[in-house]
N, C-alpha and C positions, 0 to 999 in steps of 0.2 A: 139079565139086569146089571150084573157086575160089569160086564163089558161096556154097557151104555154109560155107566157112571164113571168108569175109568176114561172113556172117550171124552165125556164132558169135562172131566178134570184136565185133560190135555188142552181142550179148548179154552178153559178158563186160564191156564197158564200161558197160552199164547196171547189172550186178550190182555193179561197183565203185562206181558212183555211189550205189547204193541203200544202201551200208554207212552212210551218215550219216543215214538215214531213221529210225533208232531202231526202237521196238517196232511202229510202224504198218505196217511191211512185212516183219516178221521171218519170218512163216510163208512168205510168197511168196518172200523171199530164200533160204530153205532149200530150197524146191522148185527154184528156179532153179539153185542150186548143184548140186543132184543132176542136173538136166537137163544142165548144161554139162559135168559130169564124164562122163555117159554119151555125150553128143554128141561130145565130143572124142575119146573112145575109139572110138566107132562112126562118127564123122563122115568118116573117111577112106574109108568104105564106104557109098555112097548107099543100098544095099540094107539095111544094118544100121540106118541112120537112119530109112528108111521103116518098118522093123519097130518102131522106138522109138515112132514116131507111130501105130502100130497099123494100118499099111498093109501090103498084100500087094505085096512088091517086084516080083512078076510083072506086076502090074496098076497099079503106081504108077511112072510115068516120072520120070526124074531131075528134070524141070522142076517136077513136082508136089512132089517132096521139098523143093526150094528154096523153092517157093511156101508150103509148110506152115511151113517155118522162118521165112521172112520174116513170115508172118502172126503166128507166135508172138512174134517180136520186136515187132511192131506192138502186139499185145495186151499185152505186158509194158510197153511204153512208156506206153500208155494207162492201165493199172492203176497204174504208178508215179506218173503225173501225178495221178490220182484220189486216191491214198493221201497224196501230198504236200499236195493241196488240203484234204483232210480233216483232216490233222494241223495245218495252219495254222488252219483254222476252230476246231478244239478248242482250240488254244492262245490264239487270240483270245477264245473264250468263257470260258476259265478266267481270262484276264487281266481281262475285264470283270467277271466275278463277284468276283474279288479286290478290284477297284476299288470295286465296290458295297458289299462288306463293310467296307472302310476307310471309305467314306462314311457307312455306317450307324453305325459306331463314332464317328465325329466328331459326327454328329448327336445321338447319345445323350449324349455328353459335354457338348455345348452345352446340351441340355435339362436335364441334371443340374446344371449351373452356375447356371442361372437360379433 
């Protein structure tokens, strides 16, 4: 149980950190909030958490529940990093396009002056 609660705490920290990501991870953040709500409610019971992940509690040992939760946390962290990188690339692309538009405007002004 302690491992599950520790894993949920990591998920909640990532959720809090993702609040500043803006629209790039809005859908993922919504899904994560739903997961955290369900996991906190059911997290005190490993069988209920196994059911949440679509596993049969009779065939899913506690260790597998913890491994599934930790895998979920790892996947979230990876997706969060990828979303952040994509947002940064889009920001740089938009900035470069804006600079090119400004440069075009300056060139057109110079040509019109001659």
